[in-house]
N, C-alpha and C positions, 0 to 999 in steps of 0.2 A: 888300131888306135893305140897311142903311146901308153895310156893308162892300163892297157891290158897286157903290156909286155912283162916278162919276168923281172922282178926286182928283189934283190937280196935273197934269191933262191925261191921266191914265192910267186906263183903265176898271178898275172894281173886279174884274172877272173876271180881268184880267191879274195884278193884285196877289194875288188869291186863288191863282192858279196858281203864282205865285212862292213864296208861303208854303207851299203843299203840297209843292213841289219841295224847299224848305229842310227841311221836316219829314221828308221821305223820306231826304234826305241825312244828316241828323243821326241819324235812327232807324237807318239802316244802320250808321253809325259806332258807335253805342252797342250795337246788337244783335250786331255782329261784333267787338267789342273783344277783343284777345288774351287779356285776363284774364277774359273771359266776359261774359254779357249782364246782369249784376246791376244796372247803371246804366240799363237800358232800362225806362222807365216814362213815363207821360204827363208827370209833373212833371220827370223828368230830361231828356226830349226838349225840353220847352218851355224849360227853363232854358238848355240848350245852344244852342237855336235863337234865343233872345232873343225868344220870343213868349209871349203869355199863353195859358192853356188855352182861352179863347174861340176863338182862331184854330186851335187844334188840333182842336177839335170841329166846326169848319166843314168839315173834310175827312175826319176819321176818327172812328169811334164810340168807340174805345178803343185801348189799346196793342196789343191783339191784332189789331185791324183794320189798324193801321200795319204790324205785323210781316208780315201777309199781303201787303200792298201792296209792301213792300220785297222780299220773296221773289219775287213775281210779276214785278216789274220786272227783277230779275236773270235769271230764267228766260226771259223774253221776249227779252232781248238775246242770250242764248246761243243760243236756238232760231233766231231770225231770222238771225243771222250764220252759224251752222253750216249751216243749210239753203241759204242763199245761196251759201256756198262750195261745197257739194255740187253745186248746180245750174249753177254758172258754166262748168263744163267739159263740160256736156252728156253725151254717151254714152261718154266716156272714163272707164270705171269706176274703173280704178286711180288715175288722176290725181285724179278727183273725190273719191274716198274718202280719199285721202291729204290732200288739201286740206281736206276737212271735218274730219278728225281733228285736223289741225294747228290749224284755227280753234278747235275745242273746247278743246284743251289750252291754247292761248295765251290764250283768253278767261278761263279759270279761273286760269291761272298769273299773268297780268299784274296781277290785282287780288285780293289775299289775302282780301278780304271775300267774294268770290264763292265761294272754296273753303270758307270757314267756313260760309256760308249753306247750302251743299250737303252738307258732310261733318262739320262740327264736332260731336263728341259733346255738348258743352255745350248746343248749340242743340236737341238732341233733347228736352230738358226743357221747351222752349217749345212748348206744345200746337199753336199755329197754324203753327209751322215744321214740326213733325213731321207735321201734317196735309198741308201743302203738299208736303213731300218725297214722301209716298205718291202724291199726285195727279200730281206732275211725273214720277215714275218710270213711272207708267202711261202718261203722255203720250209719254215717250221710247221706251217699249217699242213702242207703236203706230207711232211715227215710224220706228224702226229696222226693224220688220217690213215696213212699206210700202216703205221705201227698199231693203231687201235684196231684196224681191220684184221691185221695179222694175229694180234694177241687174243682177241675175243671172237675170232672166226666170223667176221662180218664181211659182206661184200661192200666195196666202196659205194656210197650212195649219197643222196642229198642230206639225209639226217646225219651221216657220218661227217660230211663236210661242214655242216652247221656246228656240230659238236667240236670239231677240230678248231674252228675259228673261235669258239667260245673258250676252249681250254687254253689256246695260245694267248689270247688276249687276257684271260683271267690269271694265268701263271705270271705273265709279265707284270700285271698290276700288283699281284700279291707280293712277288719278290721285290719289286720297286718299293712298295710301302714298307716291307720288312727291312730293307737296306737303309731306308730313310729314317727308321725308328718310329714310323707311324703305326706299325703293326708289331706289337710287343709280344711275340710268342717264341718259345724255345725252338731251336732248329729242328729237333726230332718231330715236334708237333707239326711244324710247317711242312717238312718232307712227307710225313705220313698222310697229312690231309690232302696234299697235292696228288700223291700217288693213288690214294683211295678214290679221289674224284676222277682221275683218269680211268681207273678200273671200273668205276660205276657207269661209265659211258655206254658199255655194251648193252645192258638191258634197256637203257633209256633210248638209245637211237635205233633199236631194232624191235619195235612192237609188232606183233603179228598183224594187227589191224589198226593202223594209225588213225587217231580220231580226226574227223574233219576239222578244217580250220574255220572258226566261227566267222 
């Protein structure tokens, strides 16, 4: 393909990668605009990026495909950094969980577009984002269940799965309310409370004799 040939000493694959990165950046900007994603379209992204549709379609099938890629890039960054923070302190559970929660809160808070991608009601109307939110929630539930089992030496079980669902949903609601200004608490209090809630799951989900359900 002609766009992949060497031009001015630079391989076409490099230039294609740069164009894709530009489209991702512009797509994220338009998708997470404070006024809503109305400007997010193939035409709008190309105009903002200074590229023709030809270059859009070399990387993405349509606007929905770009929306998925924008969301996936955001989730990948959050997941990698949070898991890395959790693992850096080894078997020191309390320190590791506090550091992991701090990383999660800071990653979302330092970039408003991340918070909008994850929580904005306006983006729930974008089918591809709604779809990705469901799949990322499932991924985080599995991650939290595995981490909780590892940290507090529990076997994965129904109570652990219930607790993981509760924690993921609760963390999402708490951080969303905090970002929106509905929950006015200092960042250290937010992080500490979330971390201690995570750590408290061990005794809660592993009773020796679970009470019968009424």
